[in-house]
C-alpha angles and dihedrals in degrees: 000000000000121000124188124208124193112223131189116224124214091259091056098253123121132246129186122222117201120204117192113191123176128165114264095019132086114255115264123212133184134165126221137183094219126052092218090060090047093052092046094050092046092052094045092050093049091050092047091053093046094048093046096247091118121087117214101223136000114248091241091059093058094067133065129221090249091058090050092051092048090050091049091051092047101043111018106037095057089059094054119091116251115261118239124220111260109200 
C-alpha cells in the first residue's frame, strides 16, 4: 500500500515522499514536488506489483563489489597479456 508524507524543504517549499510497501517485495520510495504526481506514481507502482510487471531487484543489486573483483580476477585477468618490466 502506498503512503504519502508531506515534507518541508529548507527553502520552505513542500515535497511529497511516497512509500510503497507490499509483502514479498522491497519497499519503494520516490519524492515528488506535486502531490498529484506522487499519487499517480504510488498507484502505478502498486498496480505493477499486483499484475506481476514489477521486478523485485535489479540484477546489479544482487552482487557485491567483492564478487565483481573476484570474477574479474578469475575470468578477465587470465586473458590479458603479461606486463614486462620497463626499467
